[in-house]
C-alpha positions as CSV (number, residue, x, y, z in Angstrom):
1,M,-34.0,51.4,271.9
2,F,-33.7,49.1,268.8
3,V,-35.7,51.6,266.8
4,D,-33.6,54.6,267.9
5,F,-30.4,52.7,266.8
6,F,-31.5,52.7,263.2
7,I,-33.0,56.3,263.3
8,R,-29.6,57.7,264.4
9,R,-27.8,55.7,261.8
10,P,-29.6,56.3,258.5
11,V,-26.8,55.0,256.3
12,F,-26.7,51.7,258.1
13,A,-30.5,51.4,258.0
14,T,-30.4,52.1,254.3
15,V,-27.9,49.4,253.6
16,C,-29.9,46.9,255.7
17,A,-33.0,47.8,253.8
18,L,-31.3,47.3,250.5
19,L,-30.0,43.9,251.5
20,I,-33.5,42.9,252.6
21,I,-35.0,44.1,249.3
22,L,-32.4,42.2,247.3
23,A,-33.0,39.0,249.4
24,G,-36.7,39.4,248.8
25,A,-36.2,39.9,245.0
26,V,-34.0,36.7,244.9
27,V,-36.6,34.5,246.7
28,I,-39.7,35.8,244.8
29,P,-39.5,33.2,242.0
30,T,-39.3,30.4,244.6
31,L,-42.5,31.5,246.5
32,P,-45.6,29.4,246.0
33,V,-48.2,30.9,243.7
34,A,-51.0,30.1,246.1
35,Q,-51.4,28.7,249.6
36,F,-55.0,27.8,249.6
37,P,-56.8,24.4,249.7
38,N,-57.4,22.6,246.5
39,L,-60.6,23.8,244.9
40,A,-60.8,21.1,242.2
41,P,-62.1,17.8,243.5
42,P,-60.1,14.7,242.8
43,Q,-61.3,12.8,239.7
44,I,-60.6,9.2,238.7
45,S,-61.3,8.2,235.1
46,V,-61.9,4.7,233.7
47,F,-61.3,4.1,230.0
48,S,-62.1,1.1,227.9
49,G,-62.8,0.1,224.3
50,Y,-65.1,-2.3,222.6
51,V,-63.9,-2.5,219.0
52,G,-66.7,-2.4,216.4
53,A,-69.5,-1.8,218.9
54,S,-72.2,0.9,218.7
55,A,-72.8,3.4,221.5
56,Q,-75.9,1.4,222.7
57,T,-73.9,-1.8,222.8
58,V,-71.0,-0.2,224.7
59,E,-73.5,1.3,227.2
60,S,-75.2,-2.0,228.0
61,A,-72.2,-4.3,227.8
62,V,-69.4,-2.1,229.3
63,T,-70.4,1.2,230.8
64,I,-73.4,0.0,232.9
65,P,-71.5,-3.0,234.5
66,L,-68.6,-0.8,235.4
67,E,-70.9,2.0,236.8
68,Q,-72.8,-0.5,239.0
69,Q,-69.5,-1.7,240.5
70,I,-67.8,1.7,240.9
71,N,-70.9,3.4,242.4
72,G,-70.7,3.7,246.1
73,A,-66.9,4.1,246.4
74,Q,-65.8,5.8,249.6
75,G,-66.0,9.6,249.4
76,M,-67.5,9.7,245.9
77,K,-69.8,12.6,245.2
78,Y,-71.1,11.7,241.7
79,I,-70.2,9.8,238.6
80,T,-70.5,10.6,234.9
81,S,-70.0,8.4,231.8
82,I,-69.8,8.7,228.0
83,S,-70.4,5.8,225.5
84,G,-69.3,6.5,222.0
85,N,-70.1,5.1,218.6
86,D,-66.4,4.4,218.1
87,G,-66.6,1.7,220.8
88,T,-65.0,3.8,223.6
89,S,-66.3,4.0,227.1
90,S,-65.3,6.8,229.6
91,I,-66.4,6.9,233.2
92,T,-65.3,9.7,235.6
93,A,-65.8,9.5,239.3
94,T,-65.6,12.7,241.3
95,F,-64.6,12.6,245.0
96,D,-64.7,14.9,248.0
97,L,-61.9,17.5,248.4
98,D,-60.5,15.7,251.5
99,R,-60.3,12.3,249.7
100,D,-56.7,11.2,248.8
101,P,-56.5,10.7,245.0
102,D,-54.1,7.8,245.4
103,L,-56.4,5.9,247.7
104,A,-59.4,6.7,245.5
105,A,-57.6,5.3,242.5
106,V,-56.8,2.1,244.3
107,D,-60.4,1.8,245.4
108,I,-61.7,2.3,241.9
109,Q,-59.1,-0.2,240.5
110,N,-60.3,-2.9,242.9
111,R,-63.9,-2.3,241.9
112,V,-63.0,-2.5,238.2
113,N,-61.2,-5.8,238.7
114,T,-64.3,-7.1,240.4
115,A,-66.4,-6.2,237.3
116,Q,-64.0,-7.8,234.8
117,G,-65.9,-11.0,234.8
118,R,-69.0,-9.2,233.4
119,L,-67.2,-7.5,230.5
120,P,-67.0,-8.9,227.0
121,S,-63.8,-10.8,226.1
122,A,-62.9,-8.2,223.5
123,V,-62.9,-5.5,226.2
124,K,-60.8,-7.6,228.6
125,A,-58.3,-8.3,225.8
126,T,-57.7,-4.6,225.2
127,G,-57.7,-3.8,228.9
128,V,-59.5,-1.3,231.2
129,T,-57.4,1.8,232.2
130,V,-57.8,3.6,235.5
131,A,-56.1,7.0,235.9
132,K,-56.1,10.1,238.0
133,S,-57.1,13.0,235.7
134,S,-58.8,16.3,235.2
135,Q,-61.3,17.1,232.5
136,D,-59.6,20.4,231.6
137,F,-56.8,20.6,229.1
138,V,-53.6,22.5,230.0
139,F,-52.4,23.1,226.4
140,G,-52.7,21.6,223.0
141,A,-50.1,21.5,220.2
142,A,-50.3,20.6,216.5
143,V,-47.5,18.5,214.9
144,Y,-47.4,18.8,211.1
145,S,-45.1,18.8,208.1
146,P,-44.9,22.2,206.3
147,D,-43.9,20.6,203.0
148,N,-46.3,17.7,203.5
149,R,-43.4,15.3,203.6
150,Y,-44.9,13.0,206.2
151,S,-48.3,11.4,206.4
152,P,-50.5,11.6,209.6
153,L,-49.8,7.9,210.0
154,F,-46.1,8.5,210.3
155,M,-46.4,11.5,212.6
156,S,-48.9,9.8,214.9
157,N,-46.7,6.8,215.2
158,Y,-43.7,9.0,216.0
159,L,-45.6,10.9,218.7
160,D,-46.9,7.6,220.2
161,V,-43.3,6.1,220.4
162,Y,-41.1,9.1,221.2
163,V,-43.2,11.8,222.7
164,K,-46.3,10.5,224.5
165,D,-44.5,8.5,227.2
166,T,-42.0,11.2,227.9
167,L,-44.7,13.8,228.4
168,K,-46.5,11.5,230.8
169,R,-43.4,11.5,233.0
170,V,-43.6,15.3,233.5
171,P,-44.7,16.0,237.2
172,G,-48.3,16.9,237.4
173,V,-49.4,15.5,234.0
174,A,-52.4,13.2,234.3
175,E,-52.9,12.0,230.7
176,V,-51.6,12.8,227.2
177,F,-54.1,12.7,224.3
178,I,-53.3,12.4,220.6
179,F,-55.9,13.8,218.3
180,G,-56.2,12.4,214.8
181,E,-54.3,9.4,216.0
182,R,-53.2,6.8,213.4
183,K,-51.8,3.7,215.0
184,Y,-50.2,1.2,212.6
185,S,-52.3,-2.0,212.2
186,M,-52.8,-4.8,209.7
187,R,-56.1,-4.3,207.9
188,L,-57.8,-7.3,206.3
189,W,-60.3,-6.7,203.5
190,L,-62.7,-9.6,202.8
191,D,-64.8,-10.3,199.7
192,P,-68.2,-11.5,200.9
193,V,-69.0,-13.2,197.6
194,R,-65.8,-15.2,197.6
195,M,-66.3,-16.1,201.3
196,A,-69.9,-17.2,200.7
197,S,-68.8,-19.4,197.7
198,R,-66.3,-21.2,200.0
199,G,-68.6,-21.5,203.0
200,L,-66.7,-19.1,205.2
201,T,-67.7,-16.3,207.6
202,A,-65.9,-13.5,209.3
203,T,-65.8,-15.6,212.5
204,D,-63.8,-18.2,210.7
205,V,-61.2,-15.6,209.7
206,V,-61.0,-14.3,213.3
207,N,-60.6,-17.8,214.7
208,A,-57.8,-18.6,212.1
209,L,-56.0,-15.3,213.1
210,Q,-56.2,-16.2,216.8
211,E,-54.8,-19.7,216.2
212,Q,-52.0,-18.8,213.7
213,N,-50.9,-15.3,214.7
214,V,-49.5,-16.1,218.2
215,E,-46.3,-16.1,220.0
216,V,-45.1,-19.7,220.4
217,A,-42.9,-21.1,223.2
218,A,-41.2,-23.8,221.2
219,G,-38.9,-25.1,224.0
220,Q,-35.4,-26.5,223.7
221,V,-33.5,-29.3,222.1
222,G,-31.1,-31.3,224.3
223,Q,-32.5,-30.1,227.6
224,P,-31.8,-32.3,230.6
225,P,-32.5,-35.1,231.3
226,I,-30.9,-36.4,228.2
227,K,-29.1,-39.5,226.9
228,A,-25.4,-39.8,227.3
229,G,-23.4,-38.2,224.6
230,Q,-25.7,-35.2,224.0
231,Q,-23.3,-32.2,223.9
232,F,-25.5,-29.3,222.9
233,Q,-28.6,-27.6,224.2
234,I,-30.3,-25.4,221.7
235,S,-33.4,-23.1,222.1
236,V,-35.9,-23.4,219.3
237,R,-37.0,-20.2,217.8
238,A,-40.3,-20.5,215.9
239,T,-42.1,-17.9,213.8
240,G,-44.4,-15.9,216.2
241,R,-46.7,-13.0,215.4
242,L,-46.9,-12.1,211.7
243,S,-45.7,-8.7,210.6
244,E,-45.9,-8.6,206.8
245,P,-49.0,-8.4,204.6
246,A,-47.8,-11.5,202.6
247,Q,-47.7,-13.5,205.8
248,F,-51.3,-12.6,206.7
249,E,-52.5,-13.4,203.2
250,N,-51.0,-17.0,203.6
251,I,-53.1,-17.7,206.7
252,I,-55.0,-21.0,206.2
253,L,-58.7,-20.5,206.7
254,K,-60.1,-23.9,205.6
255,T,-59.0,-27.3,204.3
256,N,-61.3,-28.8,201.7
257,A,-62.3,-32.4,201.4
258,D,-59.9,-33.0,198.5
259,G,-57.0,-31.6,200.5
260,T,-56.8,-28.2,199.0
261,L,-56.2,-25.2,201.2
262,V,-58.2,-22.0,201.3
263,R,-56.0,-19.1,202.3
264,L,-56.8,-15.5,203.2
265,K,-55.6,-14.2,199.8
266,D,-58.2,-16.4,198.1
267,V,-61.1,-14.5,199.8
268,G,-59.5,-11.0,200.4
269,R,-56.3,-9.1,200.9
270,A,-54.1,-7.6,203.7
271,E,-52.5,-4.2,203.9
272,L,-50.6,-2.1,206.4
273,G,-52.7,0.9,207.4
274,A,-54.1,2.8,210.4
275,E,-56.2,1.3,213.1
276,D,-58.8,4.1,213.0
277,Y,-59.7,6.6,210.3
278,G,-62.5,8.2,212.2
279,T,-60.9,11.6,212.9
280,D,-58.9,14.0,210.8
281,L,-57.0,17.1,212.0
282,I,-56.1,20.1,209.8
283,Y,-53.8,22.9,211.1
284,N,-53.1,25.9,208.9
285,G,-54.0,24.0,205.8
286,H,-51.8,21.0,206.6
287,E,-52.6,17.5,207.7
288,A,-51.6,17.3,211.3
289,V,-51.7,15.3,214.5
290,G,-52.6,17.0,217.8
291,V,-51.2,16.4,221.2
292,A,-52.8,17.7,224.4
293,I,-52.3,17.1,228.2
294,T,-54.5,17.2,231.2
295,Q,-53.3,17.9,234.8
296,L,-53.8,16.1,238.1
297,S,-56.3,17.7,240.4
298,T,-53.6,18.5,242.9
299,A,-51.1,20.0,240.4
300,N,-50.3,23.6,239.6
301,A,-51.5,24.3,236.1
302,I,-48.9,27.0,235.4
303,E,-46.0,24.8,236.6
304,V,-47.3,21.8,234.6
305,D,-47.7,24.0,231.5
306,R,-44.1,25.3,231.9
307,L,-42.5,21.9,232.4
308,A,-44.5,20.2,229.6
309,L,-43.8,22.9,227.0
310,A,-40.1,22.8,228.0
311,E,-40.0,19.1,227.5
312,L,-41.9,19.3,224.2
313,E,-39.4,21.9,223.0
314,R,-36.5,19.6,223.9
315,L,-38.1,16.7,222.1
316,S,-38.8,18.8,219.0
317,K,-35.1,19.2,218.5
318,R,-35.0,15.5,217.6
319,F,-37.9,15.6,215.2
320,P,-37.2,14.3,211.7
321,P,-36.3,17.1,209.2
322,G,-39.5,18.6,207.8
323,M,-41.7,18.0,210.9
324,K,-42.4,20.7,213.5
325,Y,-44.9,21.6,216.2
326,E,-46.8,24.8,217.1
327,N,-48.7,25.6,220.3
328,A,-52.4,25.7,219.2
329,F,-54.0,26.8,222.6
330,D,-52.9,27.4,226.2
331,T,-55.4,27.6,228.9
332,T,-52.9,29.1,231.4
333,D,-52.4,32.3,229.4
334,A,-55.1,34.2,231.3
335,V,-53.7,33.2,234.7
336,S,-50.1,34.0,233.7
337,E,-51.2,37.5,232.5
338,S,-53.1,38.1,235.7
339,I,-50.0,37.2,237.8
340,R,-47.9,39.6,235.7
341,D,-50.4,42.4,236.2
342,V,-50.4,41.8,240.0
343,L,-46.6,42.0,240.1
344,S,-46.6,45.1,237.9
345,T,-49.2,46.8,240.1
346,L,-47.2,46.0,243.2
347,I,-44.1,47.5,241.8
348,Q,-45.9,50.6,240.6
349,A,-47.5,51.0,244.1
350,I,-44.1,50.9,245.8
351,V,-42.7,53.5,243.4
352,L,-45.6,55.8,243.9
353,V,-45.4,55.5,247.7
354,I,-41.7,56.5,247.5
355,L,-42.4,59.4,245.2
356,V,-45.2,60.7,247.5
357,I,-42.8,60.5,250.5
358,F,-40.2,62.4,248.6
359,V,-42.7,65.1,247.6
360,F,-43.6,65.7,251.2
361,L,-40.0,65.5,252.6
362,E,-38.2,67.1,249.6
363,D,-35.0,65.2,250.5
364,W,-33.8,61.9,249.1
365,R,-31.8,61.1,252.2
366,S,-34.8,61.6,254.5
367,T,-37.0,59.6,252.1
368,S,-34.5,56.7,252.1
369,C,-34.4,56.8,255.9
370,L,-38.2,56.6,256.2
371,V,-38.5,53.8,253.6
372,S,-35.6,51.7,255.1
373,R,-37.1,52.3,258.6
374,S,-40.5,51.1,257.4
375,I,-39.0,47.9,255.9
376,L,-37.0,47.1,259.0
377,S,-39.9,47.7,261.3
378,R,-42.1,45.4,259.2
379,C,-39.4,42.7,259.4
380,S,-38.8,43.1,263.2
381,E,-42.4,43.4,264.3
382,S,-44.9,40.5,264.0
383,H,-48.0,42.3,265.4
384,W,-50.3,45.0,264.3
385,P,-49.9,48.0,264.2
386,P,-46.4,47.8,262.8
387,A,-43.5,49.8,264.2
388,W,-43.6,52.4,261.5
389,W,-47.2,53.2,262.4
390,W,-46.1,54.9,265.6
391,T,-42.5,55.9,264.9
392,T,-43.1,57.7,261.6
393,P,-44.5,61.0,263.3
394,S,-41.4,61.4,265.4
395,L,-39.2,60.7,262.4
396,L,-41.2,63.2,260.3
397,S,-41.0,65.8,263.0
398,K,-37.2,65.4,263.3
399,T,-36.8,65.4,259.6
400,S,-39.0,68.4,259.2
401,S,-37.2,70.3,261.9
402,A,-33.8,69.4,260.4
403,T,-35.0,70.6,257.0
404,F,-36.3,73.8,258.5
405,K,-33.0,74.5,260.3
406,K,-31.1,73.8,257.0
407,A,-33.3,76.3,255.2
408,S,-33.0,78.9,258.0
409,T,-29.2,78.6,257.9
410,A,-29.1,79.0,254.1
411,Q,-31.2,82.2,254.4
412,A,-28.9,83.6,257.1
413,K,-25.9,83.0,254.9
414,Q,-27.6,84.8,252.0
415,H,-28.3,87.9,254.2
416,R,-24.6,88.0,255.3
417,T,-23.4,87.9,251.8
418,P,-22.3,91.5,250.7
C-alpha cells in the first residue's frame, strides 16, 4: 500500500525524491572518507643528539643503550634505528594495529627514563624526545626570499619561532621538520697555538663557560628576619646568561701566578652564527629553508594536509616583506585525484542511467516517476532485493500502456481531421 501511494502520486514522489537528493548532496562533504580499520601500525619515535660525536660513538653510547631498554615493550613488532655522523640518534618502534598509540608512547617514555643513567651527560643535557609519528611526509614547503633579502639563518629562526609550534598544534600532525635549519648560537673559535702557549685546552674553555655562563639566583636584600628599622626589601638581579660576543670574549679562562688574567679573547674570538652548517637547501635558484610535516598513524592524511596548508597560508600573511613560501611536494595529490575521479564517475553513472530510462520510456514524466520511486524504495527498504526490483515491471507496464493509449488517441484524432 505504501508503494502504491507514491505510484499514484508521481508529482509528490518527485518532490520527495528531489528533497532526498538535496539532503544527500548537503551531507556528502561531512561523510567520512573511509570506514575501515587503520592499516598503518602505530609508531613511536625516540630522538636524541650527541653534539660532536661520530656515528660509531652515537651507536655505542646512545642508540644501543636505548634500544636495549626499549626492546620488549608490550605489543611491539620490531624496532629500527639510525645513528648519524652529525650526532643524531633516531629510534622507531612499530607496534601492533590494536595497540593504543598513547599507551605505547607512555610505555616507551618510561623505558627511556630508565635508560637515562647510561647515557652521556651531553645527551641528557639536550634531552631525549619521545613522540608518536609516521615515517611518511604529508607535504613539504620551501620558504625563501625572491630578492635574497633574508639569509637562511633569519628565515630558519623565523620558522622556528612563529611557524613550527603553530603547525604542531594542527590536529593529526605528528612532527614538523625544518630542513636546512640554522638556529642562532654563539660560536667560539680557538687558536690552538695561543692556547698551547698558555697551557690551556678545550676542556678548560668548556669548564669556564659552564661556570660563568649560568643563571644566578642572587636572592634578596632586607628579607625577614631583619633588624629593626629596615624598611625596604629588594630583589637582587645579577647578570645571568651571556648574550653578546663581547661578553663571551671577556670570560676568564685562567689566572696566572703574577695575577694576570687570561680571557677568551686572548686565545680566540666569539661570533654570533648558526648552530649547524651541515645542510643547505636551494629552491628555484634561491637559498631557502624547508618545512615538512608528518602525520599520526591514526590521522587522515587528506584532512591533515588541508588543515596544515590552510594554517600555513594564514601564517604566510604575517611573513616579513620579501619572504614567501611555495608548496614543493604533496603526497596526498594522488589520493585526492582518485577521490575526485570516483565522484565524477558516480555522477556520470547516475546521468547515464537516467538517460537510458528516458530512451526506453520516451517521456520525462515517466522517467522522473521511475527515478523517484527507485530512490524512495531504496530509502524505505533495508533488505535485498530493494523495492524497485519487483515494482519496476508493474510501473513499466502501466507506463507503457499509458504511452500506448496516448499514441492511439493521437492517431484517432488525426484520422478524424478533415
